[in-house]
SEVEX-67750 format. One record per residue (C-alpha): residue number from 1; residue in one letter; x, y, z negated. Coordinates in nm, 4 decimals. Example, Ala and Ser with C-alpha at 12.3 -4.5 7.8 and 13.67 -1.06 7.14 Angstrom:
BEGIN
+-----+-----+----------+----------+----------+
:   n : res :       px :       py :       pz :
+-----+-----+----------+----------+----------+
:   1 :   A :   1.2300 :  -0.4500 :  -0.7800 :
:   2 :   S :   1.3670 :  -0.1060 :  -0.7140 :
+-----+-----+----------+----------+----------+
REM end
This chain:
BEGIN
+-----+-----+----------+----------+----------+
:   n : res :       px :       py :       pz :
+-----+-----+----------+----------+----------+
:   1 :   M :   9.1100 :   8.8697 : -11.7118 :
:   2 :   I :   9.4248 :   8.7490 : -11.8334 :
:   3 :   T :   9.6469 :   8.9517 : -11.5818 :
:   4 :   M :   9.4524 :   9.2780 : -11.7011 :
:   5 :   Y :   9.4939 :   9.2018 : -12.0770 :
:   6 :   A :   9.8933 :   9.1777 : -12.0094 :
:   7 :   A :   9.8570 :   9.4957 : -11.8013 :
:   8 :   V :   9.6979 :   9.6576 : -12.1215 :
:   9 :   A :   9.9221 :   9.5120 : -12.3637 :
:  10 :   N :  10.2302 :   9.6213 : -12.1720 :
:  11 :   R :  10.1170 :   9.9905 : -12.1076 :
:  12 :   T :  10.0216 :  10.0853 : -12.4374 :
:  13 :   G :  10.2539 :  10.3813 : -12.4342 :
:  14 :   E :  10.1449 :  10.4891 : -12.1205 :
:  15 :   I :   9.7852 :  10.4578 : -12.2291 :
:  16 :   G :   9.8553 :  10.6517 : -12.5632 :
:  17 :   T :  10.0382 :  10.9355 : -12.3668 :
:  18 :   L :   9.7559 :  10.9702 : -12.1303 :
:  19 :   R :   9.5244 :  10.9921 : -12.4294 :
:  20 :   A :   9.7516 :  11.2435 : -12.6085 :
:  21 :   L :   9.7530 :  11.4523 : -12.2898 :
:  22 :   G :   9.3767 :  11.4921 : -12.2953 :
:  23 :   F :   9.2463 :  11.2010 : -12.0680 :
:  24 :   R :   8.9126 :  11.1015 : -12.1446 :
:  25 :   R :   8.8222 :  10.7390 : -12.2364 :
:  26 :   R :   8.6151 :  10.6977 : -11.9502 :
:  27 :   S :   8.8840 :  10.8106 : -11.7352 :
:  28 :   I :   9.1059 :  10.5324 : -11.8495 :
:  29 :   M :   8.8497 :  10.2895 : -11.8288 :
:  30 :   I :   8.7840 :  10.3742 : -11.4622 :
:  31 :   V :   9.1688 :  10.3503 : -11.3646 :
:  32 :   F :   9.1915 :   9.9992 : -11.5258 :
:  33 :   L :   8.8753 :   9.8840 : -11.3584 :
:  34 :   L :   9.0081 :  10.0242 : -11.0104 :
:  35 :   E :   9.3258 :   9.8611 : -11.0819 :
:  36 :   S :   9.1387 :   9.5405 : -11.1380 :
:  37 :   L :   8.9322 :   9.5608 : -10.8718 :
:  38 :   L :   9.2087 :   9.6837 : -10.5911 :
:  39 :   L :   9.5437 :   9.5704 : -10.6912 :
:  40 :   V :   9.5420 :   9.2824 : -10.9337 :
:  41 :   S :   9.2584 :   9.0398 : -10.8856 :
:  42 :   S :   8.9807 :   9.0680 : -10.6250 :
:  43 :   A :   9.0631 :   9.2578 : -10.3157 :
:  44 :   P :   9.4112 :   9.0960 : -10.2354 :
:  45 :   R :   9.2831 :   8.7401 : -10.3376 :
:  46 :   G :   8.9633 :   8.7783 : -10.1635 :
:  47 :   H :   9.1270 :   8.8641 :  -9.8254 :
:  48 :   F :   9.3864 :   8.5940 :  -9.8793 :
:  49 :   C :   9.1120 :   8.3482 :  -9.9239 :
:  50 :   L :   8.9509 :   8.4111 :  -9.5978 :
:  51 :   V :   9.2790 :   8.3687 :  -9.4257 :
:  52 :   I :   9.2211 :   7.9648 :  -9.4374 :
:  53 :   P :   8.8827 :   7.9536 :  -9.3382 :
:  54 :   A :   8.9472 :   8.1813 :  -9.0483 :
:  55 :   A :   9.2544 :   7.9397 :  -8.9386 :
:  56 :   L :   9.0413 :   7.6510 :  -8.9832 :
:  57 :   H :   8.7431 :   7.8063 :  -8.7465 :
:  58 :   H :   9.0311 :   7.9101 :  -8.4863 :
:  59 :   L :   9.1688 :   7.5392 :  -8.5112 :
:  60 :   D :   8.8038 :   7.3938 :  -8.4931 :
:  61 :   R :   8.7461 :   7.6163 :  -8.1752 :
:  62 :   Q :   9.0742 :   7.5039 :  -8.0164 :
:  63 :   I :   9.0628 :   7.1323 :  -8.0773 :
:  64 :   G :   8.6755 :   7.1186 :  -8.0051 :
:  65 :   R :   8.4220 :   6.8928 :  -8.2120 :
:  66 :   P :   8.4470 :   6.5214 :  -8.2060 :
:  67 :   S :   8.1197 :   6.3308 :  -8.2085 :
:  68 :   R :   8.1915 :   6.2090 :  -8.5728 :
:  69 :   T :   8.1884 :   6.5537 :  -8.7283 :
:  70 :   A :   7.9280 :   6.5610 :  -9.0084 :
:  71 :   F :   7.8999 :   6.9335 :  -9.0318 :
:  72 :   S :   7.9925 :   7.2458 :  -8.8047 :
:  73 :   F :   8.2177 :   7.5016 :  -8.9446 :
:  74 :   T :   8.1294 :   7.8551 :  -8.8710 :
:  75 :   L :   8.2913 :   8.1595 :  -9.0212 :
:  76 :   T :   8.0417 :   8.4297 :  -8.9794 :
:  77 :   T :   8.0220 :   8.8121 :  -9.0676 :
:  78 :   D :   7.7779 :   8.7375 :  -9.3333 :
:  79 :   I :   8.0016 :   8.4896 :  -9.4853 :
:  80 :   V :   8.3294 :   8.7087 :  -9.4935 :
:  81 :   I :   8.1059 :   9.0161 :  -9.6535 :
:  82 :   Q :   7.9411 :   8.7945 :  -9.9245 :
:  83 :   S :   8.2870 :   8.6377 : -10.0212 :
:  84 :   L :   8.4519 :   8.9804 : -10.0570 :
:  85 :   V :   8.1589 :   9.0905 : -10.2450 :
:  86 :   F :   8.1737 :   8.8013 : -10.4722 :
:  87 :   S :   8.5627 :   8.8604 : -10.5156 :
:  88 :   L :   8.4898 :   9.2358 : -10.6036 :
:  89 :   I :   8.2294 :   9.1136 : -10.8686 :
:  90 :   M :   8.4514 :   8.8697 : -11.0174 :
:  91 :   G :   8.7334 :   9.1441 : -11.0140 :
:  92 :   F :   8.4860 :   9.3787 : -11.2113 :
:  93 :   V :   8.3894 :   9.0938 : -11.4658 :
:  94 :   G :   8.7507 :   9.0207 : -11.5158 :
:  95 :   G :   8.8475 :   9.3964 : -11.5578 :
:  96 :   V :   8.5673 :   9.5291 : -11.7689 :
:  97 :   L :   8.6904 :   9.4043 : -12.1101 :
:  98 :   P :   9.0416 :   9.4878 : -12.0729 :
:  99 :   A :   8.9529 :   9.8262 : -11.9390 :
: 100 :   F :   8.7086 :   9.8981 : -12.2564 :
: 101 :   R :   9.0104 :   9.7761 : -12.4695 :
: 102 :   A :   9.2462 :  10.0338 : -12.3065 :
: 103 :   S :   8.9868 :  10.3045 : -12.3168 :
: 104 :   R :   8.9478 :  10.2597 : -12.7079 :
: 105 :   M :   9.2843 :  10.2333 : -12.7994 :
: 106 :   N :   9.3891 :  10.4676 : -13.0839 :
: 107 :   I :   9.6230 :  10.7418 : -12.9692 :
: 108 :   V :   9.8622 :  10.7189 : -13.2636 :
: 109 :   E :   9.8575 :  10.3420 : -13.2757 :
: 110 :   A :   9.9185 :  10.3238 : -12.8873 :
: 111 :   L :  10.2197 :  10.5780 : -12.9186 :
: 112 :   R :  10.3860 :  10.3901 : -13.2028 :
: 113 :   A :  10.3679 :  10.0719 : -13.0015 :
: 114 :   S :  10.5812 :  10.2094 : -12.7274 :
+-----+-----+----------+----------+----------+
REM end
């Protein structure tokens, strides 16, 4: 959310220009939400956070399981899908308020700030 607020604050002139050109508030909100989901927060971090469990799963398969292991680590397709869905939900939650703020920005004030 902090990253998205910084993106909105740094691009007030761009937002004002888009609004002056006739872009609707809904379009600007959708653009910032997509940026939050695909670029800034959720998708890259969700994929990155799956690399470590995949490496552990591979390492576990290579070494074998000692008899003292208290649990079995298994990376299944369901776990991968659930973690990516959770990552997208968190990106949406973190991007809604900044996107709403960007879409509600006054055209004149946004152009003056640039």
